Legacy VTK file of the C-alpha trace (Angstrom):
# vtk DataFile Version 3.0
C-alpha trace
ASCII
DATASET POLYDATA
POINTS 242 float
104.576 -143.733 -62.105
106.942 -146.381 -63.630
104.498 -149.114 -63.436
103.915 -151.137 -60.332
105.561 -154.333 -61.553
108.038 -152.912 -63.985
110.071 -150.599 -61.638
112.666 -153.428 -60.976
113.424 -155.507 -57.535
115.767 -152.865 -56.286
113.630 -149.755 -56.650
112.884 -148.127 -53.143
115.202 -150.773 -51.426
117.983 -148.438 -50.324
117.835 -145.872 -47.475
118.882 -142.448 -48.107
122.416 -143.248 -46.888
122.479 -146.213 -49.586
121.899 -149.070 -47.039
119.884 -152.064 -47.694
118.127 -152.515 -44.548
117.265 -156.199 -45.652
120.922 -157.124 -45.200
121.909 -154.909 -42.435
121.685 -156.962 -39.201
124.651 -158.485 -37.659
125.585 -161.918 -39.228
125.160 -164.347 -36.046
124.911 -167.465 -38.101
128.509 -167.782 -39.106
129.586 -167.586 -35.453
127.152 -170.357 -34.511
127.724 -172.663 -37.505
131.562 -172.314 -36.814
131.035 -173.125 -32.970
128.845 -176.107 -34.195
131.422 -177.265 -36.485
133.848 -177.382 -33.640
131.424 -179.149 -31.200
131.263 -176.017 -28.969
127.622 -175.672 -28.761
125.852 -175.240 -26.223
128.621 -175.799 -23.719
131.107 -173.303 -24.715
129.180 -171.362 -27.289
125.431 -170.521 -26.947
122.685 -171.916 -29.344
120.524 -168.747 -28.524
120.995 -165.150 -27.389
124.095 -165.051 -29.627
125.830 -161.668 -28.614
126.542 -159.167 -31.478
130.015 -159.075 -32.649
132.110 -156.074 -31.432
132.905 -155.022 -35.111
129.170 -154.533 -35.471
128.838 -152.016 -32.590
131.763 -149.760 -33.571
130.894 -146.144 -34.510
132.268 -146.443 -38.105
130.259 -149.751 -38.916
128.060 -149.696 -41.832
124.816 -149.821 -39.728
121.858 -147.721 -40.492
120.275 -145.702 -37.645
116.877 -147.484 -38.535
118.644 -150.764 -37.933
120.243 -149.792 -34.504
116.874 -148.536 -33.451
114.999 -151.740 -34.321
117.715 -153.697 -32.461
117.378 -151.597 -29.428
113.648 -152.185 -29.635
114.035 -155.911 -29.797
116.220 -155.828 -26.825
113.858 -153.880 -24.631
110.774 -155.831 -25.451
110.823 -159.782 -25.147
108.745 -160.304 -28.541
108.138 -164.019 -29.259
106.665 -163.782 -32.791
106.991 -161.287 -35.660
106.747 -160.835 -39.339
108.134 -158.352 -41.732
106.355 -157.413 -44.830
107.883 -157.134 -48.458
106.701 -156.897 -51.839
107.280 -157.985 -55.342
106.399 -161.692 -54.803
103.702 -163.871 -53.318
105.427 -166.118 -50.894
105.947 -166.603 -47.105
109.731 -167.367 -46.305
111.204 -168.476 -43.062
114.784 -168.741 -41.686
117.363 -169.341 -41.966
117.833 -166.741 -44.763
121.460 -167.205 -45.185
122.859 -170.363 -46.765
125.245 -172.484 -44.401
127.650 -173.096 -47.337
129.095 -169.667 -47.813
129.488 -169.896 -51.516
126.075 -171.134 -52.413
123.328 -168.797 -53.450
120.679 -171.220 -52.747
120.710 -174.059 -50.204
118.098 -175.465 -47.805
119.086 -174.130 -44.378
116.616 -175.086 -41.729
116.752 -173.804 -38.117
116.274 -176.169 -35.162
112.767 -175.200 -34.919
112.049 -175.837 -38.612
108.716 -177.631 -37.877
107.298 -174.505 -36.056
108.688 -172.074 -38.856
107.113 -174.106 -41.658
103.759 -174.070 -39.579
103.822 -170.357 -39.039
104.459 -169.816 -42.921
101.682 -172.166 -43.691
99.241 -170.626 -41.610
99.800 -167.120 -43.462
100.020 -168.473 -46.869
96.969 -170.740 -46.734
94.700 -168.113 -45.419
95.967 -165.454 -47.904
93.402 -164.864 -50.637
95.806 -164.075 -53.302
98.297 -167.120 -52.428
95.270 -169.586 -51.939
93.449 -168.670 -55.035
92.934 -171.256 -57.757
93.493 -168.571 -60.333
96.820 -167.785 -58.804
99.590 -166.761 -61.539
103.166 -166.857 -61.189
104.434 -163.387 -60.198
107.578 -163.782 -62.151
109.453 -166.888 -62.874
109.601 -168.822 -59.484
106.842 -171.270 -58.925
106.127 -171.106 -55.304
102.723 -172.642 -55.754
104.003 -176.223 -55.881
105.536 -175.639 -52.293
102.318 -174.227 -51.081
103.595 -170.845 -51.378
106.200 -171.062 -48.600
109.961 -171.635 -48.938
112.920 -171.756 -46.687
114.633 -168.214 -47.306
118.107 -169.571 -48.097
116.640 -172.017 -50.422
115.399 -169.225 -52.375
118.210 -166.789 -52.195
120.826 -166.295 -49.524
120.455 -163.084 -47.447
123.318 -162.579 -44.981
122.357 -160.310 -42.014
118.525 -160.633 -42.480
116.267 -159.465 -39.680
114.640 -162.998 -39.526
118.008 -164.774 -38.696
118.921 -161.991 -36.358
115.565 -162.229 -34.335
115.910 -165.851 -33.965
119.496 -166.037 -32.948
119.807 -162.963 -30.710
116.230 -162.878 -29.093
113.421 -165.321 -28.378
111.497 -164.110 -31.399
110.488 -166.342 -34.378
110.145 -164.092 -37.392
109.003 -164.784 -40.916
108.892 -162.644 -44.224
105.778 -162.172 -46.064
105.942 -161.255 -49.623
102.635 -159.669 -49.783
101.915 -159.115 -53.487
103.390 -159.385 -57.077
102.876 -155.785 -57.222
105.672 -154.078 -55.238
104.097 -150.583 -55.435
100.375 -150.912 -55.785
98.416 -147.901 -56.723
96.121 -146.394 -53.971
93.118 -147.542 -55.717
94.330 -151.138 -55.198
95.070 -150.976 -51.515
91.545 -152.109 -50.329
92.033 -155.404 -52.374
95.411 -155.878 -50.893
94.209 -155.224 -47.427
91.403 -157.907 -47.989
94.011 -160.315 -49.392
95.925 -160.013 -46.206
93.406 -159.074 -43.461
92.458 -162.698 -42.256
96.103 -164.002 -42.743
97.489 -161.213 -40.344
94.884 -161.994 -37.721
95.375 -165.926 -37.982
99.146 -165.179 -37.841
99.168 -163.164 -34.669
96.940 -165.955 -33.126
99.620 -168.415 -33.347
101.371 -166.355 -30.410
99.135 -168.792 -28.302
100.639 -172.016 -29.563
103.018 -174.094 -27.668
103.926 -173.988 -23.983
103.600 -170.792 -21.889
103.856 -170.071 -18.200
106.017 -168.340 -15.524
109.087 -169.879 -14.131
109.151 -169.373 -10.304
111.486 -169.691 -7.574
110.303 -172.930 -5.370
110.817 -171.301 -2.138
109.879 -167.542 -2.807
107.304 -168.176 -5.565
109.013 -164.906 -7.142
109.339 -165.203 -10.985
112.829 -165.824 -12.479
114.316 -163.706 -15.145
116.491 -165.177 -17.722
115.807 -168.700 -16.913
116.992 -170.880 -19.827
114.545 -173.485 -21.108
115.717 -176.309 -23.038
113.671 -178.691 -25.037
115.054 -182.323 -25.690
115.971 -182.719 -29.464
115.770 -178.835 -30.193
119.277 -177.329 -30.172
117.678 -173.934 -29.638
117.011 -172.720 -26.064
114.910 -169.783 -25.039
114.775 -167.492 -22.007
112.247 -166.187 -19.631
LINES 1 243
242 0 1 2 3 4 5 6 7 8 9 10 11 12 13 14 15 16 17 18 19 20 21 22 23 24 25 26 27 28 29 30 31 32 33 34 35 36 37 38 39 40 41 42 43 44 45 46 47 48 49 50 51 52 53 54 55 56 57 58 59 60 61 62 63 64 65 66 67 68 69 70 71 72 73 74 75 76 77 78 79 80 81 82 83 84 85 86 87 88 89 90 91 92 93 94 95 96 97 98 99 100 101 102 103 104 105 106 107 108 109 110 111 112 113 114 115 116 117 118 119 120 121 122 123 124 125 126 127 128 129 130 131 132 133 134 135 136 137 138 139 140 141 142 143 144 145 146 147 148 149 150 151 152 153 154 155 156 157 158 159 160 161 162 163 164 165 166 167 168 169 170 171 172 173 174 175 176 177 178 179 180 181 182 183 184 185 186 187 188 189 190 191 192 193 194 195 196 197 198 199 200 201 202 203 204 205 206 207 208 209 210 211 212 213 214 215 216 217 218 219 220 221 222 223 224 225 226 227 228 229 230 231 232 233 234 235 236 237 238 239 240 241
């Protein structure tokens, strides 16, 4: 009713309790970076499956029930690929979402798997009809076109406690954010066009789950699968677990 692109970036962002779910996950970045600065990773502090801080689990912590439910879901299922869908821009962002220099609002802050994340973001952006259109206009004032419509999240604006960073540091999951459309609140009549713009990119993105190495880690003697076996790749300071 207020005009799709004129309602403001914060409209619809807060829960009934006044919590911004996009900033509500535990900040695991700071603990990792502090440990790295003190040469504790990975021998004394893990470079993956980073535990949730105790303060975040307290009953009076400002954590939305929706956030707790999503974390519980992520802990029960070993997801490896994910995307969360936002509106109001046309760009795909990838972790880290939080700047490493805490006082900076923007700073390129890549993960140890930066190449993979850039690939995942590019797959979506190049197959999205709106992003790939030669007649593509700027949504607002950021020119993402010259970057191929992808950007490191922290290099756009810092987001402490994002779901992307939490997924990467607490689970095996690689997650990106897709800003689906300039129009944050499209009218019902516009939804078929929005669907066509994103249908192929959603399918191609899901297919990326088959990229990379996969298999079963087995006990040499019993041939039984081994749960929670840690797999390290030379040159990448971020392990994964079976």
